[in-house]
N, C-alpha and C positions, 0 to 999 in steps of 0.2 A: 296289141302286137299280133301279127298274123302267124299262122302255123309254121310257115317256112322260116321266118325270123326266129321264132322260138326254138326250132330245131337247130338252127345255126348257132344260137347262143349256147344251147346245151352241149353241142359238139365242142365248142371252144372251151367250155368249163371242163369237160371230160379230158380234152387234150392237155389242159393246164394241169389237172390232177396227175395224169400219167407222166408228165414231164418232171414234176417235183416229188413224186411219190418215193417212198423209201427204196433204197437199193434192193435189188432182187435177192431174196433169201434172207433178208434182215429178220432178226429174232431177238428177243430179250427174255432173260430169266425173270421170275417174279417171286417176291417174298411177302409173307404176312406175319407180323410179329404180334404176339400177345405176351406182355411182360408184367410181372408183379414184383415191386421193389420195396424192401423194408430197410429204412435208413436209421442208423444210429448216429445222431448229430454230434455226440460227444467224442466218439472214436473216429469219426469220418469214415466209417465202414458201412457197407450195406450187403444184404443178401438178395440175390436175384433168382427169379424163376422165369423161364421163357419157353413158350411154345411157338415154334416156327414152322409155317407151311411153306414149302419150297417147290416151285413149279419148274420143271426142266423142259425147255422149249428149244434145245440146242441142236437137235437132230442126231445126238449121240448119247450113249450111256455114260454115266458118271460113277466111278468106283470110289472116289474120295470127294469130300467137300472141305472147305476151309473157312475159318472165321478169323477176324481181326480182334486182337486183345490189346488195344492201344495203351491202356494204363501201364502195361508192362515195360513201356519205354522209359518210364520215370524211375529207373533203378540204376545204381552205380554199375558200370560195366556194360550197359546196353549200347546198341549201335548209335542211338541218339547221343548218349554220353560221350562215346568215342569221337563222334563227328564234331562235337563242340570243342574237343581237345585239339583236333587236327586242322580245322578250317582256319584260314588266315583272318577272316573277319566274322567271327561268330555273332549270332543274334545277341545284342546287348541285354535283352530281357532274360537270357538263359545262362549268363555267366556272372561271376562275382569278381570284383576287382580286389586284388591283394598286392602286396609289395608297397613300394613308395611312389611318390609322384614322379620322381626321376626315373625309376625303374618299375613301371607298372607291370603287373602280371594278371592275366585273366584265367580263372578256373571255372570249370563247368559247375553249375549249381546242382546238377543231378549227382555229380560225384560226391557231394557233401551230404546227401540225404541219408538220414538215419532210418532204421527199420520202421519207426512209427510215422515217418513222413514220405516214404516211397509210395508209388502207386503199384497196385497189382490187381489182376483178375485171375483168381484161382478157380479153375473149372472143377466142380465136384463130380457131376454126372452128365453123361450124354446118352440120350435114348434116340433110336431111329425106328420110327413106326412102332413104338412101344417097347423095343428091346434095347438092352444096354449094348453099346459099341465101344470099341477101343479108340483112344484119342491121344494126341501128343501135343504138348505146348512147346513151341520153338520161338523164343523171343516174343514178338507181338503177333505171331501166327499160331492158330490152333488147327491142327490137321486131324481130320476124322476119317478113319478107314471104315468102309461100309461092308457088311457081310454079303449083301447083294446089291447090284447096281441100281441107280435111279434111271429108269428107262425113259427114253424120249417121250414127251407128251403126257407124263404122269406128274402127280403132285404127291410129295411125301411129307412126313411130319417129324420134326426134331424137338426133343425136350431137353433143355439145359438147366442145370442149377449151378450157381457160382457164388463165390464170396469175393468182394472187391474192397480195396482201400483207395480212397481219393487222395492223390498225391498233393504235396505242397504245390501251390500254383506257380508253374514255371512256363508252360506253353499251352495256350488255349484252355485246357482243362485244369481243374485243381480246386483246392480249398483256400479260403482266407486270402483273397486277392489283395493287391496293394491298396485297392480302394475299399477293402473291408467286406467284400461279398463272401459269404460263407461257402457256398457250393456253386462252382461253375462246371456243370455236368455235360461235357461234350466228349464224343468218342468213349462213352462210358459203358457200353454193353457189348457182348460178343456179336460183332456185326458180320453177316455173311459176306464173303468175298465175292467180287464180281467175276463172272465167267461169261465170256463172249467169244466172238470170232477170233480174237487174239489169244485165247486161252484164259487161264486163271491169272488174276492180278494179285500178286502176293508180295507187294512191296512192304518191307520192314518200315515201321514208323520211325523215320529218321529226322524229318523236319517238315516236309511238305504236306500236300493235301490228299484228296481222297476220291474214290469212285466206289459205287455200290449199286446193286439192283433196285429198281423202283418197287414199292410195296405199300402195304397198309400197316398202321401201327395202332395198337390198343394198349395203352400204358397206364398202370396203376401204381402210384407212389404213396407209401406210408411214411410220414415224417412228423416230427413234433408239431403240435397244433398251432404254435406261435409263428411258424414259418409261412412265408408267402412264396409261391412258385410262379415263375414265368417260363413258358415252354413252347415247343413246337405243337402244332395241332390245335384242336378246339377243346376247351375245358368242358367236361360233361356235367359237373356238379358245382357250379359257381356259388350256389346259395348255401353250400355246406362247408366252405373253406374260407380262409381269411383273404380279404383284399379286393374281391371282385364284385361283391354285392353289398350295398349299405345295409347294416343291421343283419348281416348273414348269421344264420343259425349253424354255428360250426359244430359238426359232428366229430366226435373223437372217441377213440378206444385205446386204452392204455396210454393216454395223453398224446395220442397221435391222430392226425387228420389224414383222410384218404383223398388223394387227388387223382382224378380219372381223366385221361386225355385220349382223343382219337384223331388220326390223320390219315388221309388217303393219298396214294400216288406220290409219295416222297421217298427219298433215299437216304435220309439221315434224320435223327431225332435228338434234340438237345433240350436241356432245361437248366435253370439256376434257381437257387433258393436262399432266402435270407429273412430273418425276422423283421428287418427294418424296411423291406421293400414296400413301395407304394405303387398303385396301378392306376393308369388312366387309359382312355381309349377314344377313338374317333372313327368315323366312317368315310371312305372315299366316295366319289360320285359313282364309282362302279360297284358300290355296296360291299367293299372289303373292310372288315373291322381291323384297325391298326391299334395294337396295345403297346403301351410303354410300361416297363417295370423297372424301377430305378430306386436309388438311395437318395432321399432329399437332404443331402448333407448341408446345404445352406440355401438361402433364398435365391441367389443367382443361378445355382445349379438347377433348382426346381423350375425357375422361369425359363431357362434354356430348354429343358426337356419339354415343357408345355408348348413352347414355340416350335420346337422341332417336330412335335406331334402333328401340328397343322401342316407344316411343310412336307411331312412324310405322306400324308394323304394326297397332297398335290403331286408328289413324286410318283406314286403308284398310278394315278390317272395319266400323267405325262408319259411314263414309260409304256403303259398299256396301249396308248394311242400310237406310239412310234415303233414299238417292238413286239406288240402282241399282248393280249389281255392276260392279266394275272389270273391263274385258274383256281386258286384256293380262296376260301372265304375269310381267312384270318392271316395276320402277320404280326409277330411279337418281337419288339425291340427290347432286349434285356441287358441291364448293366451286369457285366461280369467278364471273365476272361482276362486277356492281357493286351488287348488292342481292338481288334474287330475280326470276326470270323462268321461266315455264313453257314446256316443249317436249313433243313427243311422247314419252311414257313416261319423261321425265326432267325435272329442273329444275337450273338453276345458281343457287346462292345464296352470299352471303358467309358465311363460317363462323366467324370469330373473335368469336363472340357469347356472351353468358351463356345459360344453359339456356332461360330464358323466351323470349328473343329468337329463339334458334335454333328452338325448337319452333314458335313463332308463324309464322315465315317458311316453315318446312317445311309446316305445315298449310295455309297460304295457297296456296303454289305447288302442293302436291299436290292441293288441291281444284280447281285448274284442270284436272286430269285429267278432270273432269266438264265444267265450264264453262270451258274452251274446247276441250279436245282430244277429249272424247267427243262433245260437241256442237260442231260447227265454227262457232261464233258469229263473225260478222264484227266483230272488235274495233275496226276503224276507224270503224264506223257505230253499233254497239250496244254501246259500251264498258261501259255501266251493267249490261247483262245478264251480260257476262263477269266484270267485276270485282265488281259488287254481289252477284251470287249466290254467287260464290266467297268473298267476305268473310263472307257469311251462313253458309255451310257451315263455314268456318274457325272462326267464333265459337262455333257450336253444338258443334263437336268439341272446341275448346279448353276450354270450360266442363265438358264431360263427362269428358274424359280427363286434363286437366292441373290443373284446379281442382276436383277431386272433392269436397273437404271443404266448399267454400263453398256458402252458400245460393243457390238459383237465384232470379233475379228473374223476375217474370211475363213481362216483355219481355226475352228473352235478349240483345238487341242494343241495350239502352238507351243505351250510350255512342255508338253509331252514330247514333241519333236526335239526340243532342245536337250531334254534328258537323254533321248536316244543318241543324238549327235555326240554328246559328251562320252557316252560309253563307246561308240563306234571309233572314236579317236583315242581311246584310253589304252588300247592294246589288250584289254581284258574281255572283250566280247567273244562269246562262243555261239555256235549255231543255236537258233531258237528251238530247234527240234530236239535238243538234248533233254534227257530225262530230268525232271525237276530237281531231284535230290543230288544230281551228279555235277552240278556246276562247281567250278573251282572256287568261286567266291559268291557270297550272298549278294554282293553288289551287282554282279553280272546277272544273277537270277532275277532279282527284283526289277532291274531296269528293263531286261528283255521281256519278262512276263507282263509287267504293268505298262511300261512305256512303249516298247517296240511292238507289242501286241496291239496297242491302241493305234499306233502309227499305221500298222497294216490295214486296219479298218478304214481310217480316214483317207489313206493313200489309194485304197481300192476305189473310193468314190472319185478320186482324181482320174483313175483309169477308165472306169465304166460310166461315170457321170453321177452327180449327186442324187438325182431322182432314181436312178437304177440302184444305187446303194440303199436308199430308203426302201425300195420295193424288195430288194434282196433280203433285208432283215425280216420283213413281214412275211415273205414267201417261205423263208426258212422256218419261221414260227409255225406257219400253217401245217407244215409237213414233217417237222421234227420235234414238236413239243412232246414232253413226257417220254422221250426216248434217249438213246445214247449216240448222238451224231459224232462224227469225226471232222477234222478240218477239211478233208476231201469232200464231205457231204456239203459243207458250207460253200466250198469252191464250186461245186457242181450247180448249186442253186444260183450262185452269182453268174455263172456262165450261161445258164438257161434264161435267167432274167435279162441279161445284157446282150446275149447273142455273141459273146466274145470268148475266145480261148484265153484262159488265165493260168495255165500250168506253169509257164515260165515265171510268172510273178510269185506265186505261192512257193514254188520250189526254191528260187533264189533268195527270197526274203526270209524264209523259214529255215532252210537247210544249210545256208551258207552265211558268212559274215561279209559278203561283198557289199559295197556301198555305192550310192548313186552320186554322180558328179558331172554336171553339164556346164557348158560355158558358151557365151557369145564371144567368138574369137575375132571377128572382123565385120565391119559394116561399110558398104559402099553404096553408091547411087543405084546399083543394080541388084545387090544381094545382101543378105545377112548370113554370115557363116557361123554355123553351130558345130560344137565338138562334144562328143561323149568322151570324157576324160577317164571314165571308170570301166569296169567290166560288168556293168549292170545296165542294160538298155531299158528305156521307158518311152512311152509316148510323150509328146511335147505340145504344150500350149504356149504360143509365142504372141504376146500382145505388142503391137507396133503403133506408135503415134508418129504421124508424119508432120512435117513443118507447116503444112496448111491447116493443122488442127484436127484432121480426120484420123480415125483409128481403125485398125484391122486386126482381127484375131486369126492367126494361122494355127491350124491344128494339124499335127504330124502324127498319124497313127503308127504304131509299131507293127511290122509285118507279122510277128507272131500272134498278134491279137485276132487276126482274121475278121476284123470288124472295126467300126468307127464309134467313138463316143458321141452321143447326141449333144446338141447345144445345151448349155447350162444357164440357169436363170439368175446368176450372180449379178448384182447391180453394176459391178465394174465392167460387165460385158454388155450392158444395156445400150442398144442403138449401135453396137459395133458390128461391122461387116465380118462374117466368119468365112474363112476360106480353108477348105480341106485339101491338103497336099497329098502327094503320093507317099506311101508308107516308107518308113526308115528301116533298113536292115540292121539287126543287132551285130552283124559281122562287119559293118561299115562305121567307122568312128566319126566321119564328117558328113554334114548335110548342108546344102545351100538353099536358102529361102529367097525366091525371087521377089523383088520389090520394084514398083514403077514410079515411086516418088521419093523425095529426099526424106531420110529418117531422122526424126528428132530424138525419140526414145524407143527402147525396146526392152521387154521383160520376159524372161522364161518363167512361166507359171506365176502370175501375179497373185493367185490365191494362196500360194505357199503351202500347197498340199503335197507337192513333190518332195520327197525326203532327200533333198540334195544337201550333202554334208558341207558344201561350200557355196553359199549363196552370193558371195562377193562378186563373182564373175558372171552372174546370171542377168545382169542389167547393163544397159548401155545408154549413155546420154551424149548427144553431140556437143562438142566443145564450142 
């Protein structure tokens, strides 16, 4: 390669970097936790000590800091308890059924917790740079007032001691799960709250999920020597604890073994423990060690877990190729919790499932390693980006790795579209930008977060082109990994990748409940008349088959896009003439497509990626 070509290539690379680089002024706080935990497995209580280094990069002084105390939600009278009493469709895992079959009544399980079964995190002491400071517990938030501010560009040190009680297993965390796991330790430590350009994120723990600063974890756990732990991070002393090394020389003191874990650049740390746990592992082609930690309750369950382990290694290689490389060297799949929930380099899932269910939940929670743990998405605000993009990845991987023999649909998440359509027609849909805890129903929340969020991703490919969508995900990875991006950051990457304006799409699909509805109204020898029956304009792909057997794809861009979608490589379009027409105004409901031959058939979007709530009038066949 000559010097001139080398310089040109370098210039293109630098331009690409400047296009996708983080927004001007972007910053992140940073945390480093060192924790020592002493567990009493008989009382389900533990004593904790924590040293936290906190780096302020915000550009301003901080006079207070805040921590989350999530276990405090599992107490009668908490906001989580009250929400269970008032919402029309409470999470069935969190309520108990009383009354009769004819007159059922549901009560909050938290309401019935006795003092020995509640959860709590009681802070004993807080030191700031070695000196005692005042603090106040307020529900699930700890407020710490500082004697002198944390100046911008400095790192300070906090020392906390606390006593905690693990609640009865009700939601995510807890003791003695339905499947018999003794400890599911999630949201178990005083976690520094996120402070960013939007201020402090101080959401009470009501139901939904989390956001936190990235940091490093050095965690030491002392627990009865008969227990086996599955955890975030990498185990530092596998030869001296139970389960990880054959013929391990278990070291114990006072009948307790010490487990030591380290993890870097994660924003949540979870673990689970049980005497009956068994451990297995395998490596991906990318050299990531995948651990499974589970209860071998019967032969079928054990076989399912072992099969799922092999599929999990394939999963990480598949997602790494299409969405960016997994940046950590371990991932641990642990039986525990109440369903499935993602954490830094680990997940807790229920394990007594058939193979299909087990693989499905593993794929979903492991996909969260990208959307939400590699990209620290604020799940309390942008739940659709977290759950929707995760569900999208899960479905692509599931079809590729688990359902290999089956024919692929042109729209790989067609069932997800149907779920969204049902909500859109139900009268219960709310704007997808609503704060996660504030939906009127769990039904609306779950369908919008998981289904409509996935539809947004696949339909974006319809707008900008399948190849551009794939490039968008990889470009987004390159410039936002291990940071806290917003939906607007993803939109900007999609715009720069595709060369299109996408404000109209993200605004209408996220912030409103408007729906898409197009129709073929009339077909003559001279034209095909299209109508936008809704208040949501979109570009249109119209495939026409003429009576002579030839086919033509008409592409109608939307004026607001300020650009055209490139031709796509779907087999259905192979050998088809593509004609780009003049753009369609969103202010104009009708559009006429000129034809020169007699039309036999016509379809609006034969790939079915356009989220049109009424597909019955999207096709025409000559009588």
